[in-house]
C-alpha positions as CSV (number, residue, x, y, z in Angstrom):
1,M,15.2,-28.6,-91.1
2,P,11.4,-29.1,-91.1
3,S,11.7,-32.7,-89.9
4,L,13.5,-31.6,-86.7
5,M,11.0,-28.8,-86.2
6,V,8.1,-31.3,-86.3
7,V,10.0,-33.6,-83.9
8,I,10.4,-30.8,-81.4
9,L,6.7,-29.8,-81.8
10,V,5.4,-33.4,-81.3
11,L,7.8,-33.8,-78.3
12,E,6.4,-30.7,-76.6
13,V,2.8,-31.8,-77.3
14,F,3.6,-35.2,-75.8
15,V,5.2,-33.6,-72.7
16,Q,2.2,-31.3,-72.2
17,L,-0.2,-34.2,-72.4
18,I,1.7,-36.1,-69.8
19,N,1.8,-33.0,-67.5
20,A,-2.0,-32.5,-68.0
21,V,-2.8,-36.1,-67.1
22,G,-0.2,-36.4,-64.3
23,S,2.5,-38.9,-63.8
24,A,0.8,-40.7,-61.0
25,K,-2.5,-41.0,-62.9
26,L,-0.7,-42.2,-66.0
27,N,1.2,-44.9,-64.1
28,S,-2.1,-46.0,-62.5
29,L,-3.8,-46.2,-65.9
30,L,-1.0,-48.2,-67.4
31,W,-1.0,-50.5,-64.4
32,R,-4.7,-51.2,-64.8
33,L,-4.2,-51.9,-68.5
34,L,-1.5,-54.3,-67.6
35,M,-3.8,-56.2,-65.2
36,L,-6.1,-56.9,-68.2
37,F,-3.5,-59.0,-69.9
38,P,-2.1,-62.4,-68.8
39,S,1.1,-61.4,-66.9
40,E,2.8,-62.1,-63.7
41,P,1.4,-59.1,-61.9
42,A,-2.1,-60.1,-63.0
43,R,-1.6,-63.6,-61.7
44,M,-0.3,-62.2,-58.4
45,D,-3.3,-59.9,-58.1
46,K,-5.7,-62.7,-58.8
47,E,-4.1,-64.9,-56.1
48,K,-4.2,-62.0,-53.7
49,R,-7.9,-61.3,-54.3
50,A,-8.8,-65.0,-53.9
51,L,-6.8,-65.2,-50.6
52,Q,-8.4,-62.0,-49.4
53,T,-11.9,-63.4,-50.1
54,K,-11.1,-66.6,-48.1
55,Y,-9.6,-64.5,-45.3
56,L,-12.8,-62.4,-45.0
57,A,-15.0,-65.5,-45.0
58,V,-13.0,-67.1,-42.1
59,R,-13.0,-63.8,-40.3
60,K,-16.8,-63.5,-40.6
61,D,-17.2,-67.1,-39.3
62,M,-14.9,-66.4,-36.4
63,Q,-16.8,-63.3,-35.4
64,A,-20.0,-65.2,-35.5
65,T,-18.7,-68.0,-33.3
66,S,-18.7,-67.6,-29.5
67,S,-15.3,-68.1,-27.9
68,Q,-17.0,-69.4,-24.7
69,D,-19.7,-71.7,-26.0
70,E,-17.8,-73.0,-29.0
71,F,-14.2,-72.6,-28.0
72,A,-12.8,-75.5,-30.1
73,K,-14.4,-74.2,-33.3
74,W,-13.4,-70.6,-32.4
75,A,-9.8,-71.7,-31.7
76,R,-9.6,-73.5,-35.1
77,L,-11.0,-70.5,-36.9
78,R,-8.6,-68.3,-35.1
79,R,-5.6,-70.3,-36.2
80,Q,-6.9,-70.2,-39.8
81,H,-7.5,-66.5,-39.5
82,D,-4.0,-65.8,-38.3
83,K,-2.4,-68.0,-40.9
84,L,-4.4,-66.5,-43.8
85,Y,-3.6,-63.0,-42.5
86,E,0.1,-63.6,-42.6
87,E,-0.1,-65.1,-46.1
88,L,-2.2,-62.2,-47.2
89,E,0.3,-59.6,-45.8
90,K,3.2,-61.4,-47.6
91,K,1.3,-61.4,-50.9
92,K,0.4,-57.7,-50.5
93,Q,4.1,-56.8,-49.8
94,R,5.3,-58.8,-52.9
95,F,2.5,-57.2,-55.0
96,E,3.4,-53.7,-53.9
97,A,7.1,-54.4,-54.5
98,V,6.3,-55.5,-58.1
99,Q,4.1,-52.4,-58.6
100,G,6.9,-50.2,-57.3
101,Q,9.4,-51.8,-59.7
102,Y,6.8,-51.2,-62.5
103,N,6.4,-47.6,-61.6
104,T,10.2,-47.1,-61.6
105,I,10.5,-48.7,-65.1
106,I,7.6,-46.5,-66.4
107,N,9.2,-43.4,-65.0
108,V,12.6,-44.2,-66.6
109,I,10.9,-44.9,-70.0
110,R,8.9,-41.7,-69.7
111,F,12.1,-39.8,-69.0
112,L,13.9,-41.4,-71.9
113,L,11.0,-40.5,-74.2
114,T,10.4,-36.9,-73.0
115,R,12.9,-35.3,-70.8
116,A,16.1,-36.8,-72.3
117,P,15.2,-35.6,-75.9
118,Q,14.4,-32.2,-74.5
119,Y,18.0,-31.8,-73.4
120,I,19.8,-34.0,-75.9
121,L,18.3,-32.6,-79.1
122,P,19.0,-28.9,-78.4
123,F,22.5,-29.7,-77.4
124,W,23.2,-32.0,-80.4
125,Y,21.6,-29.6,-83.0
126,S,22.6,-26.3,-81.3
127,R,24.3,-25.1,-84.5
128,E,21.5,-26.1,-86.9
129,P,19.0,-23.4,-88.0
130,M,15.4,-24.3,-87.8
131,F,14.4,-21.7,-90.3
132,W,15.8,-18.3,-91.5
133,L,14.2,-15.0,-90.6
134,P,13.4,-12.5,-93.4
135,K,16.3,-10.2,-94.0
136,N,16.4,-6.9,-92.2
137,L,13.0,-7.6,-90.6
138,F,14.4,-7.7,-87.0
139,P,17.1,-5.6,-85.4
140,Y,20.5,-7.1,-84.7
141,Y,19.9,-7.8,-81.0
142,A,16.7,-9.7,-81.8
143,E,18.4,-11.9,-84.5
144,W,21.2,-12.5,-82.0
145,F,18.8,-13.5,-79.3
146,L,16.7,-15.8,-81.5
147,S,19.9,-17.6,-82.7
148,L,21.1,-18.5,-79.2
149,P,23.1,-20.4,-78.3
150,K,25.1,-21.4,-81.5
151,A,22.8,-21.1,-84.5
152,P,23.9,-18.8,-87.4
153,L,22.9,-15.2,-87.0
154,G,19.6,-14.4,-88.7
155,S,18.1,-17.9,-88.0
156,V,16.0,-19.4,-85.3
157,S,17.9,-21.9,-83.1
158,I,16.4,-25.2,-81.9
159,G,16.4,-23.9,-78.3
160,T,14.3,-20.9,-79.3
161,W,12.0,-23.0,-81.3
162,Q,11.6,-25.4,-78.4
163,V,10.7,-22.6,-76.0
164,A,8.3,-21.1,-78.5
165,C,6.5,-24.4,-79.0
166,A,6.3,-25.1,-75.3
167,I,4.8,-21.6,-74.6
168,A,2.3,-21.8,-77.5
169,I,1.1,-25.3,-76.6
170,K,0.7,-24.3,-72.9
171,L,-1.3,-21.2,-74.0
172,I,-3.5,-23.3,-76.3
173,Y,-4.1,-25.8,-73.6
174,D,-5.1,-23.1,-71.1
175,I,-7.5,-21.5,-73.6
176,V,-9.1,-24.9,-74.5
177,A,-9.4,-25.8,-70.8
178,A,-11.0,-22.4,-70.0
179,V,-13.5,-22.8,-72.8
180,V,-14.4,-26.3,-71.8
181,V,-15.0,-25.3,-68.2
182,T,-17.1,-22.3,-69.3
183,V,-19.2,-24.4,-71.6
184,A,-19.7,-27.1,-68.8
185,L,-20.7,-24.5,-66.2
186,S,-23.1,-22.9,-68.7
187,A,-24.7,-26.2,-69.5
188,A,-25.0,-27.1,-65.9
189,S,-26.7,-23.8,-65.0
190,K,-29.2,-24.2,-67.9
191,K,-30.2,-27.6,-66.6
192,K,-31.0,-26.3,-63.1
193,T,-34.7,-25.6,-62.9
194,A,-35.6,-22.4,-61.2
195,V,-37.2,-23.2,-57.9
196,K,-40.1,-20.9,-57.2
197,I,-40.5,-20.1,-53.6
198,P,-44.1,-19.1,-52.8
199,V,-44.4,-15.9,-50.9
200,A,-46.6,-16.3,-47.9
201,S,-49.4,-13.8,-48.3
202,E,-50.7,-12.1,-45.3
203,N,-53.8,-13.6,-43.9
204,T,-56.5,-11.1,-44.3
205,Q,-59.3,-11.7,-42.1
206,P,-62.7,-10.7,-43.3
207,K,-64.0,-7.7,-41.6
208,E,-66.9,-8.4,-39.5
209,T,-69.6,-5.9,-38.9
210,V,-69.7,-5.2,-35.3
211,E,-73.1,-4.1,-34.1
212,E,-73.0,-1.7,-31.3
213,K,-74.8,-2.7,-28.3
214,K,-77.4,-0.4,-27.3
215,E,-77.0,0.8,-23.8
216,L,-80.0,0.2,-21.8
């Protein structure tokens, strides 16, 4: 079944990409993309930023006002400061709650698109051969192992194919990452200009001819 083989291969590549990026970074990237479009979280973030700007302005005015010389003005700014602070904290809590719900939804979607197929497909197609091995090329125990758990003897099962794809993709990723790091380090070392440290030469004082004093 070539189509199923391709599905498993693409699935493992997708999983490896997610693992390379990281779940937290992926969620943060998708959240930032969501903020670019008109949505409820984007509106809440805009309101929160506007309120925070107003709060910082009032706080700056309050700090610049003397509580002794201008007590009435300071007290008014203090009340505004406390009120804005409470509103800002409430908006932050609501915004963080929405972001937490979003992360939960993204995690569930990512599980349904990656981890769930990794378990469901091998279970559902456990009896289906991915491809057949050449006859009498491998010993019996090798054919039996490659057909685990339920594929016909002499074929490669979906579980074996999945493990092979995962190992190969991880190996290719490690090789590419190592090559990229090596090239980057090599390019960085070439850009560094060699700093020549002048060697301090010993001060050679000119020899002075010393005339011997004649003893009288």
